[in-house]
PDB file of N, CA, C and O in Angstrom:
ATOM      1  N   UNK A   1      15.936  -1.531 -16.843  1.00  0.00           N
ATOM      2  CA  UNK A   1      16.231  -0.789 -15.631  1.00  0.00           C
ATOM      3  C   UNK A   1      16.561  -1.794 -14.536  1.00  0.00           C
ATOM      4  O   UNK A   1      15.746  -2.650 -14.194  1.00  0.00           O
ATOM      5  N   UNK A   2      17.743  -1.680 -14.004  1.00  0.00           N
ATOM      6  CA  UNK A   2      18.160  -2.504 -12.872  1.00  0.00           C
ATOM      7  C   UNK A   2      18.369  -1.601 -11.674  1.00  0.00           C
ATOM      8  O   UNK A   2      19.293  -0.788 -11.644  1.00  0.00           O
ATOM      9  N   UNK A   3      17.503  -1.752 -10.690  1.00  0.00           N
ATOM     10  CA  UNK A   3      17.602  -0.938  -9.489  1.00  0.00           C
ATOM     11  C   UNK A   3      16.874  -1.621  -8.352  1.00  0.00           C
ATOM     12  O   UNK A   3      15.979  -2.440  -8.564  1.00  0.00           O
ATOM     13  N   UNK A   4      17.272  -1.274  -7.148  1.00  0.00           N
ATOM     14  CA  UNK A   4      16.562  -1.750  -5.960  1.00  0.00           C
ATOM     15  C   UNK A   4      15.662  -0.651  -5.412  1.00  0.00           C
ATOM     16  O   UNK A   4      15.012  -0.843  -4.384  1.00  0.00           O
ATOM     17  N   UNK A   5      15.614   0.487  -6.075  1.00  0.00           N
ATOM     18  CA  UNK A   5      14.833   1.634  -5.634  1.00  0.00           C
ATOM     19  C   UNK A   5      13.392   1.488  -6.109  1.00  0.00           C
ATOM     20  O   UNK A   5      13.105   1.594  -7.301  1.00  0.00           O
ATOM     21  N   UNK A   6      12.495   1.243  -5.166  1.00  0.00           N
ATOM     22  CA  UNK A   6      11.085   1.036  -5.500  1.00  0.00           C
ATOM     23  C   UNK A   6      10.455   2.210  -6.205  1.00  0.00           C
ATOM     24  O   UNK A   6       9.628   2.017  -7.095  1.00  0.00           O
ATOM     25  N   UNK A   7      10.822   3.431  -5.832  1.00  0.00           N
ATOM     26  CA  UNK A   7      10.235   4.606  -6.472  1.00  0.00           C
ATOM     27  C   UNK A   7      10.648   4.675  -7.936  1.00  0.00           C
ATOM     28  O   UNK A   7       9.817   4.976  -8.793  1.00  0.00           O
ATOM     29  N   UNK A   8      11.896   4.408  -8.236  1.00  0.00           N
ATOM     30  CA  UNK A   8      12.342   4.412  -9.631  1.00  0.00           C
ATOM     31  C   UNK A   8      11.621   3.344 -10.440  1.00  0.00           C
ATOM     32  O   UNK A   8      11.256   3.573 -11.594  1.00  0.00           O
ATOM     33  N   UNK A   9      11.415   2.178  -9.836  1.00  0.00           N
ATOM     34  CA  UNK A   9      10.692   1.113 -10.531  1.00  0.00           C
ATOM     35  C   UNK A   9       9.257   1.526 -10.838  1.00  0.00           C
ATOM     36  O   UNK A   9       8.772   1.319 -11.950  1.00  0.00           O
ATOM     37  N   UNK A  10       8.582   2.106  -9.858  1.00  0.00           N
ATOM     38  CA  UNK A  10       7.196   2.522 -10.064  1.00  0.00           C
ATOM     39  C   UNK A  10       7.089   3.608 -11.130  1.00  0.00           C
ATOM     40  O   UNK A  10       6.168   3.590 -11.947  1.00  0.00           O
ATOM     41  N   UNK A  11       8.023   4.547 -11.124  1.00  0.00           N
ATOM     42  CA  UNK A  11       7.995   5.621 -12.111  1.00  0.00           C
ATOM     43  C   UNK A  11       8.295   5.094 -13.507  1.00  0.00           C
ATOM     44  O   UNK A  11       7.812   5.656 -14.490  1.00  0.00           O
ATOM     45  N   UNK A  12       9.083   4.030 -13.615  1.00  0.00           N
ATOM     46  CA  UNK A  12       9.460   3.482 -14.918  1.00  0.00           C
ATOM     47  C   UNK A  12       8.358   2.618 -15.535  1.00  0.00           C
ATOM     48  O   UNK A  12       8.439   2.279 -16.716  1.00  0.00           O
ATOM     49  N   UNK A  13       7.346   2.260 -14.773  1.00  0.00           N
ATOM     50  CA  UNK A  13       6.307   1.366 -15.282  1.00  0.00           C
ATOM     51  C   UNK A  13       5.413   1.993 -16.346  1.00  0.00           C
ATOM     52  O   UNK A  13       4.838   1.269 -17.159  1.00  0.00           O
ATOM     53  N   UNK A  14       5.281   3.306 -16.364  1.00  0.00           N
ATOM     54  CA  UNK A  14       4.381   3.977 -17.320  1.00  0.00           C
ATOM     55  C   UNK A  14       2.988   3.355 -17.274  1.00  0.00           C
ATOM     56  O   UNK A  14       2.479   2.865 -18.282  1.00  0.00           O
ATOM     57  N   UNK A  15       2.395   3.384 -16.110  1.00  0.00           N
ATOM     58  CA  UNK A  15       1.108   2.741 -15.879  1.00  0.00           C
ATOM     59  C   UNK A  15      -0.011   3.452 -16.634  1.00  0.00           C
ATOM     60  O   UNK A  15      -0.062   4.681 -16.666  1.00  0.00           O
ATOM     61  N   UNK A  16      -0.898   2.680 -17.237  1.00  0.00           N
ATOM     62  CA  UNK A  16      -2.028   3.221 -17.988  1.00  0.00           C
ATOM     63  C   UNK A  16      -3.277   3.437 -17.123  1.00  0.00           C
ATOM     64  O   UNK A  16      -3.822   4.541 -17.111  1.00  0.00           O
ATOM     65  N   UNK A  17      -3.746   2.401 -16.396  1.00  0.00           N
ATOM     66  CA  UNK A  17      -4.995   2.572 -15.642  1.00  0.00           C
ATOM     67  C   UNK A  17      -4.856   3.662 -14.580  1.00  0.00           C
ATOM     68  O   UNK A  17      -3.861   3.701 -13.855  1.00  0.00           O
ATOM     69  N   UNK A  18      -5.848   4.543 -14.488  1.00  0.00           N
ATOM     70  CA  UNK A  18      -5.787   5.618 -13.492  1.00  0.00           C
ATOM     71  C   UNK A  18      -5.627   5.103 -12.063  1.00  0.00           C
ATOM     72  O   UNK A  18      -4.911   5.709 -11.266  1.00  0.00           O
ATOM     73  N   UNK A  19      -6.281   4.000 -11.732  1.00  0.00           N
ATOM     74  CA  UNK A  19      -6.174   3.455 -10.384  1.00  0.00           C
ATOM     75  C   UNK A  19      -4.747   3.029 -10.084  1.00  0.00           C
ATOM     76  O   UNK A  19      -4.246   3.270  -8.986  1.00  0.00           O
ATOM     77  N   UNK A  20      -4.095   2.404 -11.037  1.00  0.00           N
ATOM     78  CA  UNK A  20      -2.701   1.980 -10.847  1.00  0.00           C
ATOM     79  C   UNK A  20      -1.789   3.189 -10.685  1.00  0.00           C
ATOM     80  O   UNK A  20      -0.852   3.160  -9.886  1.00  0.00           O
ATOM     81  N   UNK A  21      -2.060   4.260 -11.445  1.00  0.00           N
ATOM     82  CA  UNK A  21      -1.242   5.467 -11.315  1.00  0.00           C
ATOM     83  C   UNK A  21      -1.421   6.092  -9.934  1.00  0.00           C
ATOM     84  O   UNK A  21      -0.457   6.582  -9.346  1.00  0.00           O
ATOM     85  N   UNK A  22      -2.644   6.079  -9.413  1.00  0.00           N
ATOM     86  CA  UNK A  22      -2.898   6.631  -8.076  1.00  0.00           C
ATOM     87  C   UNK A  22      -2.164   5.813  -7.028  1.00  0.00           C
ATOM     88  O   UNK A  22      -1.562   6.375  -6.113  1.00  0.00           O
ATOM     89  N   UNK A  23      -2.206   4.477  -7.152  1.00  0.00           N
ATOM     90  CA  UNK A  23      -1.520   3.622  -6.187  1.00  0.00           C
ATOM     91  C   UNK A  23      -0.007   3.854  -6.231  1.00  0.00           C
ATOM     92  O   UNK A  23       0.644   3.906  -5.188  1.00  0.00           O
ATOM     93  N   UNK A  24       0.544   3.990  -7.426  1.00  0.00           N
ATOM     94  CA  UNK A  24       1.981   4.249  -7.563  1.00  0.00           C
ATOM     95  C   UNK A  24       2.328   5.609  -6.963  1.00  0.00           C
ATOM     96  O   UNK A  24       3.357   5.758  -6.303  1.00  0.00           O
ATOM     97  N   UNK A  25       1.470   6.597  -7.193  1.00  0.00           N
ATOM     98  CA  UNK A  25       1.708   7.930  -6.626  1.00  0.00           C
ATOM     99  C   UNK A  25       1.667   7.889  -5.100  1.00  0.00           C
ATOM    100  O   UNK A  25       2.457   8.566  -4.443  1.00  0.00           O
ATOM    101  N   UNK A  26       0.753   7.102  -4.534  1.00  0.00           N
ATOM    102  CA  UNK A  26       0.678   6.960  -3.073  1.00  0.00           C
ATOM    103  C   UNK A  26       1.940   6.314  -2.538  1.00  0.00           C
ATOM    104  O   UNK A  26       2.470   6.747  -1.514  1.00  0.00           O
ATOM    105  N   UNK A  27       2.430   5.287  -3.213  1.00  0.00           N
ATOM    106  CA  UNK A  27       3.663   4.615  -2.771  1.00  0.00           C
ATOM    107  C   UNK A  27       4.847   5.567  -2.845  1.00  0.00           C
ATOM    108  O   UNK A  27       5.690   5.586  -1.948  1.00  0.00           O
ATOM    109  N   UNK A  28       4.912   6.361  -3.917  1.00  0.00           N
ATOM    110  CA  UNK A  28       6.009   7.326  -4.054  1.00  0.00           C
ATOM    111  C   UNK A  28       5.882   8.426  -3.001  1.00  0.00           C
ATOM    112  O   UNK A  28       6.890   8.904  -2.480  1.00  0.00           O
ATOM    113  N   UNK A  29       4.663   8.826  -2.689  1.00  0.00           N
ATOM    114  CA  UNK A  29       4.444   9.809  -1.632  1.00  0.00           C
ATOM    115  C   UNK A  29       4.871   9.279  -0.277  1.00  0.00           C
ATOM    116  O   UNK A  29       5.451  10.003   0.532  1.00  0.00           O
ATOM    117  N   UNK A  30       4.576   7.991  -0.033  1.00  0.00           N
ATOM    118  CA  UNK A  30       5.010   7.353   1.215  1.00  0.00           C
ATOM    119  C   UNK A  30       6.530   7.371   1.307  1.00  0.00           C
ATOM    120  O   UNK A  30       7.094   7.673   2.359  1.00  0.00           O
ATOM    121  N   UNK A  31       7.185   7.044   0.199  1.00  0.00           N
ATOM    122  CA  UNK A  31       8.650   7.034   0.196  1.00  0.00           C
ATOM    123  C   UNK A  31       9.205   8.435   0.421  1.00  0.00           C
ATOM    124  O   UNK A  31      10.194   8.608   1.133  1.00  0.00           O
ATOM    125  N   UNK A  32       8.569   9.434  -0.187  1.00  0.00           N
ATOM    126  CA  UNK A  32       9.029  10.813  -0.004  1.00  0.00           C
ATOM    127  C   UNK A  32       8.900  11.241   1.460  1.00  0.00           C
ATOM    128  O   UNK A  32       9.740  11.977   1.978  1.00  0.00           O
ATOM    129  N   UNK A  33       7.834  10.768   2.120  1.00  0.00           N
ATOM    130  CA  UNK A  33       7.601  11.158   3.517  1.00  0.00           C
ATOM    131  C   UNK A  33       8.498  10.403   4.488  1.00  0.00           C
ATOM    132  O   UNK A  33       8.903  10.945   5.517  1.00  0.00           O
ATOM    133  N   UNK A  34       8.809   9.143   4.160  1.00  0.00           N
ATOM    134  CA  UNK A  34       9.553   8.318   5.109  1.00  0.00           C
ATOM    135  C   UNK A  34      10.991   8.041   4.698  1.00  0.00           C
ATOM    136  O   UNK A  34      11.809   7.641   5.526  1.00  0.00           O
ATOM    137  N   UNK A  35      11.301   8.251   3.429  1.00  0.00           N
ATOM    138  CA  UNK A  35      12.653   7.993   2.944  1.00  0.00           C
ATOM    139  C   UNK A  35      12.877   6.573   2.473  1.00  0.00           C
ATOM    140  O   UNK A  35      13.959   6.252   1.982  1.00  0.00           O
ATOM    141  N   UNK A  36      11.873   5.711   2.613  1.00  0.00           N
ATOM    142  CA  UNK A  36      12.026   4.316   2.199  1.00  0.00           C
ATOM    143  C   UNK A  36      10.651   3.669   2.196  1.00  0.00           C
ATOM    144  O   UNK A  36       9.673   4.265   2.648  1.00  0.00           O
ATOM    145  N   UNK A  37      10.582   2.450   1.688  1.00  0.00           N
ATOM    146  CA  UNK A  37       9.364   1.663   1.846  1.00  0.00           C
ATOM    147  C   UNK A  37       8.413   1.650   0.672  1.00  0.00           C
ATOM    148  O   UNK A  37       7.269   1.228   0.842  1.00  0.00           O
ATOM    149  N   UNK A  38       8.817   2.089  -0.515  1.00  0.00           N
ATOM    150  CA  UNK A  38       7.898   2.090  -1.656  1.00  0.00           C
ATOM    151  C   UNK A  38       7.464   0.673  -2.015  1.00  0.00           C
ATOM    152  O   UNK A  38       6.278   0.430  -2.240  1.00  0.00           O
ATOM    153  N   UNK A  39       8.409  -0.264  -2.071  1.00  0.00           N
ATOM    154  CA  UNK A  39       8.049  -1.648  -2.410  1.00  0.00           C
ATOM    155  C   UNK A  39       7.201  -2.268  -1.302  1.00  0.00           C
ATOM    156  O   UNK A  39       6.240  -2.985  -1.581  1.00  0.00           O
ATOM    157  N   UNK A  40       7.549  -1.997  -0.064  1.00  0.00           N
ATOM    158  CA  UNK A  40       6.774  -2.526   1.055  1.00  0.00           C
ATOM    159  C   UNK A  40       5.353  -1.984   1.024  1.00  0.00           C
ATOM    160  O   UNK A  40       4.402  -2.716   1.300  1.00  0.00           O
ATOM    161  N   UNK A  41       5.203  -0.705   0.691  1.00  0.00           N
ATOM    162  CA  UNK A  41       3.887  -0.093   0.582  1.00  0.00           C
ATOM    163  C   UNK A  41       3.053  -0.826  -0.455  1.00  0.00           C
ATOM    164  O   UNK A  41       1.884  -1.126  -0.212  1.00  0.00           O
ATOM    165  N   UNK A  42       3.640  -1.118  -1.606  1.00  0.00           N
ATOM    166  CA  UNK A  42       2.912  -1.794  -2.684  1.00  0.00           C
ATOM    167  C   UNK A  42       2.528  -3.210  -2.257  1.00  0.00           C
ATOM    168  O   UNK A  42       1.412  -3.651  -2.528  1.00  0.00           O
ATOM    169  N   UNK A  43       3.433  -3.923  -1.597  1.00  0.00           N
ATOM    170  CA  UNK A  43       3.134  -5.285  -1.146  1.00  0.00           C
ATOM    171  C   UNK A  43       2.010  -5.263  -0.109  1.00  0.00           C
ATOM    172  O   UNK A  43       1.102  -6.093  -0.160  1.00  0.00           O
ATOM    173  N   UNK A  44       2.068  -4.326   0.822  1.00  0.00           N
ATOM    174  CA  UNK A  44       1.021  -4.204   1.830  1.00  0.00           C
ATOM    175  C   UNK A  44      -0.317  -3.856   1.191  1.00  0.00           C
ATOM    176  O   UNK A  44      -1.350  -4.424   1.546  1.00  0.00           O
ATOM    177  N   UNK A  45      -0.291  -2.914   0.243  1.00  0.00           N
ATOM    178  CA  UNK A  45      -1.518  -2.516  -0.452  1.00  0.00           C
ATOM    179  C   UNK A  45      -2.113  -3.699  -1.213  1.00  0.00           C
ATOM    180  O   UNK A  45      -3.329  -3.890  -1.213  1.00  0.00           O
ATOM    181  N   UNK A  46      -1.258  -4.494  -1.861  1.00  0.00           N
ATOM    182  CA  UNK A  46      -1.737  -5.678  -2.572  1.00  0.00           C
ATOM    183  C   UNK A  46      -2.413  -6.645  -1.613  1.00  0.00           C
ATOM    184  O   UNK A  46      -3.441  -7.235  -1.945  1.00  0.00           O
ATOM    185  N   UNK A  47      -1.842  -6.810  -0.427  1.00  0.00           N
ATOM    186  CA  UNK A  47      -2.445  -7.681   0.575  1.00  0.00           C
ATOM    187  C   UNK A  47      -3.797  -7.177   1.042  1.00  0.00           C
ATOM    188  O   UNK A  47      -4.742  -7.952   1.194  1.00  0.00           O
ATOM    189  N   UNK A  48      -3.883  -5.876   1.268  1.00  0.00           N
ATOM    190  CA  UNK A  48      -5.159  -5.282   1.698  1.00  0.00           C
ATOM    191  C   UNK A  48      -6.206  -5.441   0.608  1.00  0.00           C
ATOM    192  O   UNK A  48      -7.334  -5.851   0.882  1.00  0.00           O
ATOM    193  N   UNK A  49      -5.838  -5.120  -0.625  1.00  0.00           N
ATOM    194  CA  UNK A  49      -6.796  -5.232  -1.727  1.00  0.00           C
ATOM    195  C   UNK A  49      -7.202  -6.682  -1.963  1.00  0.00           C
ATOM    196  O   UNK A  49      -8.362  -6.959  -2.270  1.00  0.00           O
ATOM    197  N   UNK A  50      -6.257  -7.610  -1.823  1.00  0.00           N
ATOM    198  CA  UNK A  50      -6.590  -9.027  -1.948  1.00  0.00           C
ATOM    199  C   UNK A  50      -7.568  -9.467  -0.871  1.00  0.00           C
ATOM    200  O   UNK A  50      -8.491 -10.239  -1.135  1.00  0.00           O
ATOM    201  N   UNK A  51      -7.363  -8.976   0.337  1.00  0.00           N
ATOM    202  CA  UNK A  51      -8.288  -9.283   1.421  1.00  0.00           C
ATOM    203  C   UNK A  51      -9.669  -8.709   1.187  1.00  0.00           C
ATOM    204  O   UNK A  51     -10.673  -9.336   1.525  1.00  0.00           O
ATOM    205  N   UNK A  52      -9.724  -7.521   0.611  1.00  0.00           N
ATOM    206  CA  UNK A  52     -11.019  -6.916   0.307  1.00  0.00           C
ATOM    207  C   UNK A  52     -11.743  -7.697  -0.787  1.00  0.00           C
ATOM    208  O   UNK A  52     -12.964  -7.847  -0.754  1.00  0.00           O
ATOM    209  N   UNK A  53     -10.972  -8.191  -1.756  1.00  0.00           N
ATOM    210  CA  UNK A  53     -11.574  -8.970  -2.846  1.00  0.00           C
ATOM    211  C   UNK A  53     -12.177 -10.254  -2.285  1.00  0.00           C
ATOM    212  O   UNK A  53     -13.276 -10.650  -2.676  1.00  0.00           O
ATOM    213  N   UNK A  54     -11.461 -10.904  -1.370  1.00  0.00           N
ATOM    214  CA  UNK A  54     -11.945 -12.128  -0.752  1.00  0.00           C
ATOM    215  C   UNK A  54     -13.203 -11.842   0.062  1.00  0.00           C
ATOM    216  O   UNK A  54     -14.110 -12.671   0.130  1.00  0.00           O
ATOM    217  N   UNK A  55     -13.250 -10.654   0.683  1.00  0.00           N
ATOM    218  CA  UNK A  55     -14.394 -10.293   1.516  1.00  0.00           C
ATOM    219  C   UNK A  55     -15.650 -10.057   0.689  1.00  0.00           C
ATOM    220  O   UNK A  55     -16.754 -10.020   1.233  1.00  0.00           O
ATOM    221  N   UNK A  56     -15.488  -9.897  -0.619  1.00  0.00           N
ATOM    222  CA  UNK A  56     -16.644  -9.702  -1.489  1.00  0.00           C
ATOM    223  C   UNK A  56     -17.260  -8.340  -1.308  1.00  0.00           C
ATOM    224  O   UNK A  56     -16.552  -7.337  -1.218  1.00  0.00           O
ATOM    225  N   UNK A  57     -18.567  -8.299  -1.255  1.00  0.00           N
ATOM    226  CA  UNK A  57     -19.289  -7.041  -1.189  1.00  0.00           C
ATOM    227  C   UNK A  57     -19.247  -6.372   0.170  1.00  0.00           C
ATOM    228  O   UNK A  57     -19.704  -5.237   0.307  1.00  0.00           O
ATOM    229  N   UNK A  58     -18.714  -7.039   1.171  1.00  0.00           N
ATOM    230  CA  UNK A  58     -18.704  -6.474   2.511  1.00  0.00           C
ATOM    231  C   UNK A  58     -17.520  -5.547   2.729  1.00  0.00           C
ATOM    232  O   UNK A  58     -16.729  -5.755   3.648  1.00  0.00           O
ATOM    233  N   UNK A  59     -17.392  -4.524   1.890  1.00  0.00           N
ATOM    234  CA  UNK A  59     -16.247  -3.622   1.952  1.00  0.00           C
ATOM    235  C   UNK A  59     -16.145  -2.935   3.305  1.00  0.00           C
ATOM    236  O   UNK A  59     -15.057  -2.829   3.869  1.00  0.00           O
ATOM    237  N   UNK A  60     -17.254  -2.477   3.819  1.00  0.00           N
ATOM    238  CA  UNK A  60     -17.233  -1.784   5.106  1.00  0.00           C
ATOM    239  C   UNK A  60     -16.744  -2.706   6.217  1.00  0.00           C
ATOM    240  O   UNK A  60     -15.906  -2.318   7.031  1.00  0.00           O
ATOM    241  N   UNK A  61     -17.270  -3.922   6.245  1.00  0.00           N
ATOM    242  CA  UNK A  61     -16.843  -4.898   7.263  1.00  0.00           C
ATOM    243  C   UNK A  61     -15.371  -5.249   7.093  1.00  0.00           C
ATOM    244  O   UNK A  61     -14.647  -5.405   8.077  1.00  0.00           O
ATOM    245  N   UNK A  62     -14.929  -5.374   5.841  1.00  0.00           N
ATOM    246  CA  UNK A  62     -13.526  -5.716   5.596  1.00  0.00           C
ATOM    247  C   UNK A  62     -12.595  -4.609   6.068  1.00  0.00           C
ATOM    248  O   UNK A  62     -11.542  -4.889   6.640  1.00  0.00           O
ATOM    249  N   UNK A  63     -12.966  -3.363   5.836  1.00  0.00           N
ATOM    250  CA  UNK A  63     -12.140  -2.243   6.293  1.00  0.00           C
ATOM    251  C   UNK A  63     -12.113  -2.159   7.812  1.00  0.00           C
ATOM    252  O   UNK A  63     -11.074  -1.876   8.408  1.00  0.00           O
ATOM    253  N   UNK A  64     -13.259  -2.405   8.435  1.00  0.00           N
ATOM    254  CA  UNK A  64     -13.301  -2.397   9.895  1.00  0.00           C
ATOM    255  C   UNK A  64     -12.453  -3.526  10.472  1.00  0.00           C
ATOM    256  O   UNK A  64     -11.770  -3.338  11.479  1.00  0.00           O
ATOM    257  N   UNK A  65     -12.492  -4.684   9.845  1.00  0.00           N
ATOM    258  CA  UNK A  65     -11.676  -5.804  10.310  1.00  0.00           C
ATOM    259  C   UNK A  65     -10.195  -5.497  10.130  1.00  0.00           C
ATOM    260  O   UNK A  65      -9.386  -5.814  11.002  1.00  0.00           O
ATOM    261  N   UNK A  66      -9.833  -4.880   8.999  1.00  0.00           N
ATOM    262  CA  UNK A  66      -8.442  -4.501   8.763  1.00  0.00           C
ATOM    263  C   UNK A  66      -7.979  -3.516   9.828  1.00  0.00           C
ATOM    264  O   UNK A  66      -6.868  -3.626  10.346  1.00  0.00           O
ATOM    265  N   UNK A  67      -8.832  -2.560  10.149  1.00  0.00           N
ATOM    266  CA  UNK A  67      -8.486  -1.590  11.188  1.00  0.00           C
ATOM    267  C   UNK A  67      -8.272  -2.291  12.528  1.00  0.00           C
ATOM    268  O   UNK A  67      -7.294  -2.024  13.227  1.00  0.00           O
ATOM    269  N   UNK A  68      -9.182  -3.179  12.877  1.00  0.00           N
ATOM    270  CA  UNK A  68      -9.113  -3.830  14.181  1.00  0.00           C
ATOM    271  C   UNK A  68      -7.957  -4.821  14.283  1.00  0.00           C
ATOM    272  O   UNK A  68      -7.301  -4.899  15.322  1.00  0.00           O
ATOM    273  N   UNK A  69      -7.704  -5.572  13.228  1.00  0.00           N
ATOM    274  CA  UNK A  69      -6.721  -6.655  13.305  1.00  0.00           C
ATOM    275  C   UNK A  69      -5.323  -6.254  12.879  1.00  0.00           C
ATOM    276  O   UNK A  69      -4.350  -6.895  13.276  1.00  0.00           O
ATOM    277  N   UNK A  70      -5.204  -5.206  12.077  1.00  0.00           N
ATOM    278  CA  UNK A  70      -3.884  -4.818  11.578  1.00  0.00           C
ATOM    279  C   UNK A  70      -3.461  -3.459  12.131  1.00  0.00           C
ATOM    280  O   UNK A  70      -2.417  -3.345  12.773  1.00  0.00           O
ATOM    281  N   UNK A  71      -4.266  -2.438  11.883  1.00  0.00           N
ATOM    282  CA  UNK A  71      -3.856  -1.087  12.260  1.00  0.00           C
ATOM    283  C   UNK A  71      -3.754  -0.908  13.764  1.00  0.00           C
ATOM    284  O   UNK A  71      -2.793  -0.316  14.255  1.00  0.00           O
ATOM    285  N   UNK A  72      -4.731  -1.409  14.498  1.00  0.00           N
ATOM    286  CA  UNK A  72      -4.682  -1.254  15.957  1.00  0.00           C
ATOM    287  C   UNK A  72      -3.491  -1.994  16.556  1.00  0.00           C
ATOM    288  O   UNK A  72      -2.892  -1.517  17.519  1.00  0.00           O
ATOM    289  N   UNK A  73      -3.143  -3.143  16.005  1.00  0.00           N
ATOM    290  CA  UNK A  73      -1.961  -3.877  16.478  1.00  0.00           C
ATOM    291  C   UNK A  73      -0.683  -3.088  16.179  1.00  0.00           C
ATOM    292  O   UNK A  73       0.237  -3.050  16.995  1.00  0.00           O
ATOM    293  N   UNK A  74      -0.639  -2.467  15.015  1.00  0.00           N
ATOM    294  CA  UNK A  74       0.541  -1.668  14.651  1.00  0.00           C
ATOM    295  C   UNK A  74       0.701  -0.498  15.617  1.00  0.00           C
ATOM    296  O   UNK A  74       1.810  -0.198  16.059  1.00  0.00           O
ATOM    297  N   UNK A  75      -0.396   0.153  15.937  1.00  0.00           N
ATOM    298  CA  UNK A  75      -0.336   1.285  16.873  1.00  0.00           C
ATOM    299  C   UNK A  75       0.079   0.787  18.247  1.00  0.00           C
ATOM    300  O   UNK A  75       0.833   1.457  18.952  1.00  0.00           O
ATOM    301  N   UNK A  76      -0.408  -0.382  18.628  1.00  0.00           N
ATOM    302  CA  UNK A  76      -0.064  -0.937  19.940  1.00  0.00           C
ATOM    303  C   UNK A  76       1.442  -1.207  20.054  1.00  0.00           C
ATOM    304  O   UNK A  76       1.991  -1.181  21.156  1.00  0.00           O
ATOM    305  N   UNK A  77       2.098  -1.460  18.946  1.00  0.00           N
ATOM    306  CA  UNK A  77       3.537  -1.710  18.951  1.00  0.00           C
ATOM    307  C   UNK A  77       4.336  -0.413  18.863  1.00  0.00           C
ATOM    308  O   UNK A  77       5.566  -0.448  18.815  1.00  0.00           O
ATOM    309  N   UNK A  78       3.657   0.723  18.843  1.00  0.00           N
ATOM    310  CA  UNK A  78       4.338   1.997  18.873  1.00  0.00           C
ATOM    311  C   UNK A  78       4.848   2.466  17.527  1.00  0.00           C
ATOM    312  O   UNK A  78       5.746   3.306  17.469  1.00  0.00           O
ATOM    313  N   UNK A  79       4.302   1.950  16.454  1.00  0.00           N
ATOM    314  CA  UNK A  79       4.721   2.423  15.144  1.00  0.00           C
ATOM    315  C   UNK A  79       4.204   3.824  14.915  1.00  0.00           C
ATOM    316  O   UNK A  79       3.093   4.167  15.320  1.00  0.00           O
ATOM    317  N   UNK A  80       5.011   4.621  14.269  1.00  0.00           N
ATOM    318  CA  UNK A  80       4.618   5.997  14.004  1.00  0.00           C
ATOM    319  C   UNK A  80       4.644   6.255  12.518  1.00  0.00           C
ATOM    320  O   UNK A  80       5.228   5.500  11.741  1.00  0.00           O
ATOM    321  N   UNK A  81       4.000   7.335  12.144  1.00  0.00           N
ATOM    322  CA  UNK A  81       3.974   7.745  10.739  1.00  0.00           C
ATOM    323  C   UNK A  81       5.357   8.000  10.233  1.00  0.00           C
ATOM    324  O   UNK A  81       5.532   8.355   9.068  1.00  0.00           O
TER     325      UNK A  81
END
C-alpha cells in the first residue's frame, strides 16, 4: 500500500492488540472530525505515551504536567477542536 493518507495506513495495519486498535480508532475518529491529522495524532500520542513511560508510576502527575505544559499552551494560542 502506497499512500500518504494516515487513515488508510492505520486501517491497513490489521492491528492485533486491543490497545493498538483503540488508538488507531481514535486517530481515525480525529481525522473524521477534522478532515486531516491522523498521522499527526499518532505521533503526538506516541510522544505523550513515551512521556508517561518516562514518568514511571506517577501517571497522575504526568497527566497534570502534560495538561499544564502542553494543553494549556495550545489553548492559549487559540487552537480549537
